[in-house]
Steps between C-alpha positions, in 0.01 A plus 500: 500500500628844403554741787318831463700816548387803692526714186188472284556377147361729236368320198494705185304409192785603268826503699797699372729282282880509526662806342734294281210359302305654209188424705605774743516751214152397386371520858657843551373630165142408597539659845378860498737632764823373344639744244710417197788682670481263797494199267813634327674552836427146615541303176688725258218472243373826351141569394547369145647173625212460747252553215678232292490255793131571554422458129689168490346350816140626498210406278434768235179613669670521841787697351259749338315536830827563686623754242171689518517499878863614515446767236204651687647477850744763610632283780739292287725803439647676800479855358139460390414346835649794690314748278167318549561481876567876507176570310306277738642678807405837355149375425462373857636826640251702295206282606603538867485878468141499379 
Protein backbone atom coordinates (compact mmCIF):
# COMPACT_ATOMS: atom_id res chain seq x y z
CA UNK A 1 0.00 0.00 0.00
CA UNK A 2 1.28 3.44 -0.97
CA UNK A 3 1.82 5.85 1.90
CA UNK A 4 0.00 9.16 1.53
CA UNK A 5 2.00 12.32 2.01
CA UNK A 6 0.87 15.35 3.93
CA UNK A 7 1.13 17.49 0.79
CA UNK A 8 -1.99 17.21 -1.37
CA UNK A 9 -1.43 15.98 -4.90
CA UNK A 10 -2.82 18.27 -7.54
CA UNK A 11 -4.14 16.47 -10.56
CA UNK A 12 -4.20 18.52 -13.71
CA UNK A 13 -6.16 17.61 -16.79
CA UNK A 14 -3.31 18.64 -19.11
CA UNK A 15 -0.05 18.67 -17.12
CA UNK A 16 2.92 20.66 -18.40
CA UNK A 17 5.21 18.48 -20.58
CA UNK A 18 9.01 18.57 -20.32
CA UNK A 19 10.63 21.63 -21.90
CA UNK A 20 12.97 19.57 -24.09
CA UNK A 21 10.07 18.16 -26.07
CA UNK A 22 8.12 19.70 -28.98
CA UNK A 23 5.00 18.94 -26.93
CA UNK A 24 6.05 21.68 -24.50
CA UNK A 25 6.21 24.19 -27.36
CA UNK A 26 2.73 23.16 -28.50
CA UNK A 27 1.44 23.36 -24.92
CA UNK A 28 3.01 26.79 -24.41
CA UNK A 29 1.74 28.09 -27.76
CA UNK A 30 -1.84 27.17 -26.79
CA UNK A 31 -1.45 28.76 -23.34
CA UNK A 32 -2.67 32.36 -23.36
CA UNK A 33 -0.30 33.68 -20.72
CA UNK A 34 2.93 32.41 -22.28
CA UNK A 35 4.32 34.85 -24.84
CA UNK A 36 6.42 34.02 -27.87
CA UNK A 37 9.30 35.84 -26.17
CA UNK A 38 9.11 33.47 -23.20
CA UNK A 39 9.05 30.46 -25.53
CA UNK A 40 12.18 31.80 -27.26
CA UNK A 41 13.92 32.32 -23.90
CA UNK A 42 13.19 28.78 -22.75
CA UNK A 43 13.60 26.81 -25.99
CA UNK A 44 15.48 29.06 -28.41
CA UNK A 45 12.66 28.78 -30.98
CA UNK A 46 11.39 32.04 -32.47
CA UNK A 47 7.80 32.73 -33.53
CA UNK A 48 8.27 31.42 -37.08
CA UNK A 49 9.74 28.15 -35.83
CA UNK A 50 6.86 27.75 -33.36
CA UNK A 51 4.38 28.28 -36.21
CA UNK A 52 6.16 25.60 -38.29
CA UNK A 53 6.06 23.15 -35.36
CA UNK A 54 2.37 23.86 -34.82
CA UNK A 55 1.59 23.44 -38.53
CA UNK A 56 3.48 20.12 -38.63
CA UNK A 57 1.94 18.62 -35.47
CA UNK A 58 -1.66 19.88 -35.49
CA UNK A 59 -4.56 18.94 -37.71
CA UNK A 60 -5.22 21.62 -40.36
CA UNK A 61 -8.43 22.75 -38.67
CA UNK A 62 -6.73 22.96 -35.26
CA UNK A 63 -3.86 24.93 -36.75
CA UNK A 64 -6.27 27.42 -38.37
CA UNK A 65 -8.12 27.78 -35.07
CA UNK A 66 -4.85 28.41 -33.21
CA UNK A 67 -3.62 30.95 -35.79
CA UNK A 68 -6.91 32.84 -35.61
CA UNK A 69 -6.74 32.83 -31.83
CA UNK A 70 -3.11 33.97 -31.68
CA UNK A 71 -3.65 36.64 -34.32
CA UNK A 72 -6.61 38.15 -32.45
CA UNK A 73 -5.14 37.92 -28.95
CA UNK A 74 -2.70 40.55 -27.85
CA UNK A 75 -1.38 38.38 -25.05
CA UNK A 76 1.01 36.30 -27.18
CA UNK A 77 3.26 39.33 -27.79
CA UNK A 78 4.73 41.09 -24.79
CA UNK A 79 4.52 44.64 -26.21
CA UNK A 80 0.91 44.24 -27.31
CA UNK A 81 0.05 42.70 -23.96
CA UNK A 82 1.54 45.64 -22.06
CA UNK A 83 -0.32 48.12 -24.28
CA UNK A 84 -3.65 46.30 -23.79
CA UNK A 85 -3.04 46.11 -20.03
CA UNK A 86 -2.37 49.87 -19.96
CA UNK A 87 -5.61 50.57 -21.86
CA UNK A 88 -7.55 48.34 -19.48
CA UNK A 89 -6.13 50.12 -16.41
CA UNK A 90 -7.08 53.49 -17.86
CA UNK A 91 -10.59 52.24 -18.61
CA UNK A 92 -10.97 50.97 -15.04
CA UNK A 93 -9.61 54.23 -13.64
CA UNK A 94 -12.10 56.25 -15.69
CA UNK A 95 -15.04 54.07 -14.63
CA UNK A 96 -14.01 54.45 -10.96
CA UNK A 97 -14.16 58.23 -11.28
CA UNK A 98 -17.75 58.22 -12.49
